[in-house]
C-alpha positions as CSV (number, residue, x, y, z in Angstrom):
1,X,26.6,54.6,-90.9
2,X,24.1,52.9,-89.4
3,X,26.5,49.9,-88.9
4,X,28.6,52.6,-86.5
5,X,25.3,53.5,-84.6
6,X,24.6,50.1,-84.0
7,X,28.0,49.2,-82.5
8,X,27.6,52.4,-80.3
9,X,24.1,51.0,-79.2
10,X,25.2,48.0,-78.2
11,X,28.6,49.1,-76.3
12,X,25.8,51.9,-74.5
13,X,23.7,49.0,-73.7
14,X,26.3,46.7,-72.2
15,X,27.7,50.0,-69.9
16,X,23.8,50.4,-69.0
17,X,23.9,46.9,-68.0
18,X,26.9,46.7,-66.4
19,X,25.9,49.7,-64.3
20,X,22.7,48.1,-63.5
21,X,24.2,45.1,-62.2
22,X,27.0,47.0,-60.0
23,X,23.8,47.6,-57.4
24,X,22.9,44.2,-56.9
25,X,24.3,41.8,-53.9
26,X,25.5,38.3,-55.0
27,X,25.3,35.6,-52.5
28,X,27.0,32.3,-53.0
29,X,25.3,29.8,-51.3
30,X,27.5,27.0,-50.3
31,X,26.7,22.9,-49.8
32,X,26.1,22.1,-46.4
33,X,28.6,20.1,-44.6
34,X,27.7,17.1,-43.0
35,X,30.9,16.1,-41.2
36,X,33.1,13.5,-42.2
37,X,30.6,10.8,-42.9
38,X,28.5,12.8,-44.7
39,X,25.4,11.1,-44.0
40,X,21.9,12.6,-43.5
41,X,19.8,11.2,-40.4
42,X,17.5,12.2,-38.2
43,X,18.8,9.9,-35.1
44,X,20.0,11.1,-31.6
45,X,22.0,8.7,-30.2
46,X,22.3,8.6,-26.1
47,X,25.3,6.7,-24.7
48,X,24.4,6.5,-20.6
49,X,27.4,6.3,-18.3
50,X,26.6,5.5,-14.7
51,X,28.3,7.2,-11.4
52,X,31.1,4.7,-10.1
53,X,29.6,2.2,-7.8
54,X,25.6,2.0,-9.5
55,X,26.5,-1.1,-11.8
56,X,27.6,-3.0,-8.8
57,X,24.4,-3.0,-7.3
58,X,22.4,-4.4,-10.2
59,X,22.4,-8.2,-10.9
60,X,20.8,-10.9,-8.7
61,X,17.5,-9.1,-7.1
62,X,17.5,-5.7,-9.0
63,X,18.5,-4.1,-12.2
64,X,19.0,-0.7,-13.5
65,X,16.2,1.1,-15.6
66,X,16.5,4.4,-17.9
67,X,13.8,6.4,-18.7
68,X,14.7,9.0,-21.3
69,X,12.5,12.0,-22.8
70,X,12.9,14.4,-25.4
71,X,11.6,17.5,-25.7
72,X,12.0,20.5,-28.2
73,X,13.1,23.7,-27.0
74,X,16.0,24.1,-24.6
75,X,14.5,26.6,-21.7
76,X,12.3,25.2,-18.9
77,X,9.1,27.3,-19.9
78,X,9.4,25.7,-23.5
79,X,9.7,22.0,-22.0
80,X,6.1,20.9,-22.3
81,X,4.7,17.5,-23.7
82,X,7.9,15.1,-24.4
83,X,8.2,14.1,-28.2
84,X,9.3,10.6,-27.3
85,X,9.9,8.6,-24.3
86,X,12.2,5.1,-24.1
87,X,13.1,2.8,-21.5
88,X,15.8,0.3,-21.3
89,X,16.9,-1.8,-18.3
90,X,20.4,-3.5,-17.8
91,X,18.9,-7.0,-17.4
92,X,17.8,-6.9,-20.9
93,X,20.9,-5.2,-22.3
94,X,22.7,-7.9,-20.7
95,X,20.9,-10.6,-22.1
96,X,21.1,-9.0,-25.7
97,X,24.9,-8.0,-25.3
98,X,23.5,-4.1,-25.6
99,X,24.9,-1.1,-24.5
100,X,23.6,1.5,-22.3
101,X,22.3,3.4,-25.3
102,X,19.0,5.3,-26.7
103,X,18.0,6.3,-30.0
104,X,15.7,8.8,-31.0
105,X,14.5,10.3,-34.3
106,X,13.4,13.6,-34.7
107,X,13.1,16.5,-37.4
108,X,16.3,18.3,-37.8
109,X,17.2,22.0,-37.9
110,X,16.3,22.7,-34.4
111,X,16.7,22.5,-30.5
112,X,15.9,19.7,-28.3
113,X,16.7,19.0,-24.8
114,X,16.7,15.2,-23.1
115,X,16.0,14.3,-19.7
116,X,17.0,10.8,-18.3
117,X,16.3,9.3,-15.1
118,X,17.7,6.1,-13.7
119,X,16.5,3.9,-10.7
120,X,16.8,0.1,-9.4
121,X,13.8,-2.4,-10.1
122,X,13.4,-6.0,-9.6
123,X,15.0,-8.3,-11.6
124,X,12.0,-10.2,-13.0
125,X,10.3,-6.7,-14.1
126,X,9.5,-6.7,-17.9
127,X,8.4,-3.9,-20.3
128,X,4.8,-3.8,-21.3
129,X,3.5,-3.6,-24.7
130,X,4.1,0.6,-24.2
131,X,7.5,-0.2,-23.5
132,X,7.2,0.6,-19.3
133,X,9.0,-1.2,-16.9
134,X,6.7,-0.6,-13.5
135,X,7.6,1.8,-11.2
136,X,9.3,0.3,-7.9
137,X,11.2,2.8,-5.4
138,X,10.3,5.9,-7.7
139,X,7.1,7.5,-9.9
140,X,7.9,8.1,-13.3
141,X,5.3,8.5,-15.0
142,X,2.8,10.7,-12.8
143,X,4.7,13.8,-14.4
144,X,6.9,13.6,-17.4
145,X,9.7,16.4,-15.7
146,X,9.5,15.2,-12.3
147,X,10.1,11.9,-10.5
148,X,8.2,11.0,-7.1
149,X,9.8,8.8,-4.3
150,X,7.3,5.9,-3.6
151,X,7.4,5.5,0.4
152,X,6.5,1.9,0.1
153,X,8.5,0.4,-2.3
154,X,6.5,-1.7,-5.1
155,X,3.0,-0.4,-3.4
156,X,0.5,2.7,-3.8
157,X,0.6,3.6,-0.2
158,X,1.4,7.3,0.8
159,X,2.6,5.9,4.0
160,X,6.4,5.1,4.2
161,X,7.3,1.7,5.3
162,X,9.9,0.0,6.8
163,X,11.3,-1.1,3.8
164,X,11.8,2.4,3.2
165,X,15.0,2.4,5.5
166,X,18.4,0.6,5.3
167,X,17.9,0.3,1.3
168,X,20.6,1.2,-0.9
169,X,18.5,0.5,-3.8
170,X,16.6,4.1,-3.1
171,X,19.8,5.3,-4.7
172,X,18.9,7.0,-8.3
173,X,20.8,9.1,-11.0
174,X,19.7,12.0,-13.5
175,X,20.9,13.5,-16.3
176,X,20.2,16.4,-18.6
177,X,21.4,17.3,-22.2
178,X,20.2,20.8,-24.8
179,X,21.5,20.5,-28.4
180,X,21.1,21.7,-31.7
181,X,20.2,18.6,-34.2
182,X,21.6,19.4,-37.8
183,X,21.0,17.1,-40.3
184,X,23.9,14.6,-39.6
185,X,23.0,11.9,-36.8
186,X,23.8,13.2,-33.5
187,X,25.6,11.4,-30.6
188,X,25.4,12.4,-27.0
189,X,27.9,11.2,-24.2
190,X,25.6,11.6,-21.3
191,X,27.3,10.7,-17.7
192,X,24.5,10.4,-14.8
193,X,24.6,12.4,-11.8
194,X,23.2,11.1,-8.5
195,X,20.0,12.9,-7.3
196,X,19.8,12.0,-3.5
197,X,21.6,12.0,-0.7
198,X,22.3,9.6,2.3
199,X,21.6,10.3,5.8
200,X,23.4,8.0,8.3
201,X,22.7,7.9,12.0
202,X,26.1,7.1,13.4
203,X,26.9,6.1,17.4
204,X,29.9,7.9,18.8
205,X,30.5,6.2,21.8
206,X,32.0,2.9,22.8
207,X,28.8,1.8,23.5
208,X,28.0,-1.2,21.8
209,X,25.1,-3.9,21.5
210,X,21.4,-4.4,20.0
211,X,19.1,-2.1,19.0
212,X,15.4,-1.2,17.8
213,X,14.0,1.3,15.9
214,X,10.4,2.3,15.5
215,X,10.1,5.5,13.4
216,X,7.4,7.7,13.7
217,X,7.6,10.4,11.3
218,X,9.9,11.8,8.7
219,X,10.2,15.1,6.3
220,X,12.1,14.4,3.4
221,X,12.2,15.5,-0.2
222,X,10.2,13.2,-2.0
223,X,10.0,15.2,-5.4
224,X,12.8,16.0,-7.8
225,X,12.5,18.3,-11.0
226,X,14.5,17.2,-13.5
227,X,15.0,20.3,-15.9
228,X,17.0,22.4,-12.7
229,X,17.9,18.9,-10.9
230,X,16.5,20.4,-7.6
231,X,14.4,18.9,-5.2
232,X,10.8,20.0,-4.6
233,X,9.1,21.1,-1.1
234,X,9.7,19.2,2.1
235,X,7.1,16.5,2.6
236,X,6.7,15.2,6.0
237,X,5.1,11.9,6.1
238,X,3.8,9.4,8.5
239,X,5.6,5.9,9.2
240,X,4.1,2.9,10.0
241,X,4.8,2.5,13.2
242,X,6.4,-0.9,13.6
243,X,9.8,-1.9,14.5
244,X,12.5,-1.8,11.5
245,X,13.4,-5.3,10.7
246,X,16.8,-5.1,9.1
247,X,18.9,-3.0,12.2
248,X,22.4,-4.3,12.2
249,X,24.2,-4.9,15.7
250,X,26.4,-1.9,16.5
251,X,30.1,-3.2,16.8
252,X,33.5,-1.9,16.8
253,X,33.7,-2.5,13.2
254,X,30.0,-1.2,12.5
255,X,28.8,1.9,14.1
256,X,25.9,3.0,11.9
257,X,22.3,2.1,13.7
258,X,20.4,2.8,10.8
259,X,19.7,5.2,6.9
260,X,17.7,6.3,5.1
261,X,17.8,8.3,1.4
262,X,16.1,11.6,0.0
263,X,16.4,13.6,-2.9
264,X,19.0,16.5,-2.5
265,X,19.9,19.5,-4.7
266,X,22.9,21.2,-5.4
267,X,22.9,23.5,-2.5
268,X,22.1,22.7,0.9
269,X,18.8,22.2,2.3
270,X,17.3,20.3,5.3
271,X,15.2,17.3,6.3
272,X,14.0,15.5,9.6
273,X,13.0,12.4,11.8
274,X,11.3,11.5,14.9
275,X,12.1,7.7,16.3
276,X,12.2,5.8,19.1
277,X,15.4,3.6,20.3
278,X,15.0,0.5,22.5
279,X,18.2,-1.4,23.8
280,X,18.8,-3.9,26.9
281,X,20.5,-1.1,28.3
282,X,17.0,1.1,28.7
283,X,14.5,0.4,30.7
284,X,12.0,2.0,28.1
285,X,12.3,2.8,24.5
286,X,14.2,6.7,24.2
287,X,12.9,9.2,21.9
288,X,14.4,11.4,19.2
289,X,13.6,14.0,17.5
290,X,15.9,15.1,14.9
291,X,15.5,18.1,12.8
292,X,17.6,20.4,10.4
293,X,19.6,17.8,8.9
294,X,21.6,19.0,6.1
295,X,21.5,17.1,2.9
296,X,23.1,17.9,-0.8
297,X,23.0,15.4,-3.4
298,X,25.5,13.0,-4.1
299,X,26.6,13.8,-0.5
300,X,26.2,11.5,2.8
301,X,25.3,13.2,5.8
302,X,26.7,11.5,9.1
303,X,24.1,12.5,12.1
304,X,26.6,11.3,14.8
305,X,25.4,10.7,18.9
306,X,25.7,8.9,22.2
307,X,22.2,6.9,21.0
308,X,23.2,4.0,22.7
309,X,23.4,4.2,26.9
310,X,26.1,2.6,28.6
311,X,25.3,-0.5,30.7
312,X,24.3,-0.1,34.3
313,X,27.5,-1.1,36.6
314,X,26.0,-2.0,40.2
315,X,28.1,0.5,42.3
316,X,29.5,-0.4,46.4
317,X,27.4,1.2,48.6
318,X,29.0,4.1,50.6
319,X,28.5,4.6,54.4
320,X,29.3,3.4,57.9
321,X,31.3,0.0,58.4
322,X,28.9,-2.0,60.8
323,X,29.8,-4.9,62.6
324,X,27.6,-7.3,64.1
325,X,29.0,-8.8,66.9
326,X,27.4,-12.2,69.0
327,X,28.7,-13.9,72.1
328,X,29.0,-17.8,72.9
329,X,28.6,-18.9,76.2
330,X,29.5,-22.8,75.4
331,X,33.0,-23.7,76.4
332,X,34.9,-26.1,74.4
333,X,35.9,-28.7,77.2
334,X,38.9,-31.5,76.6
335,X,39.6,-34.0,78.9
336,X,43.0,-34.8,79.7
337,X,44.6,-37.8,80.8
338,X,47.7,-38.3,82.7
């Protein structure tokens, strides 16, 4: 009898255990998927690609320099201090047979933002002990998220020098990428975009010849905010009042008088310039003040005008025809012999 009671108690206990367990949610934890390689890595690999034509300017006197910074977070407000900064240059990469690649090591399971800026620097420039290449055309160290155009390349002066004009090495590029870093290696293929606009002054008449340009003041976008790819407020600067020393002769095959670069945004903004033009056809310099010039990044703005006057051609005088008459009293005599 006691044996039967023991069986009944055991059966009741089992039912109670089943009943209590039916109120419990069961969650099965699956193993993490780490991709095909299955390798855990803290590396973020950035493969950089330039816009068409960017690499052709490098070589010889100048090379491309890349400055990359990684921030934790994705929104502009969250981008405080950069976690790390890395710089490479095409000249050093070619010597070592390397690619345009930058690698960061970060903690997994978090969101990050990468900002990249690329510009030209003299070929002989080498990185210092901190890995930084000295700035030439753009200041990349004053602010981690902002780039500043240097008006006198290679110098610290705030006055725009003549070497600012007609200089294609003011071209520059940028890129941005936000992503979530898991436990495996993260590879980012980043195609850079042009950050500047090019403003070209072009003669539209048939007048040709040598010209001289002396710029006195210019209003351009000197600052560029990398997180949203936009220029900051217009900056008006004085220009050294000396003639531009690299203005080419205007011919049938070359109508461009001079040009310069300025930061531009995804939408149009405006710049301005004051300059004097001289030519053999002008008795004195001709002043020009051009405002409201629309610019947009990765676009060329052509400012066409009749800058060179036509040479003066002497015109015949118009009026009465006057004959000044004189008479001679002498008579020609001949002796005739018969």
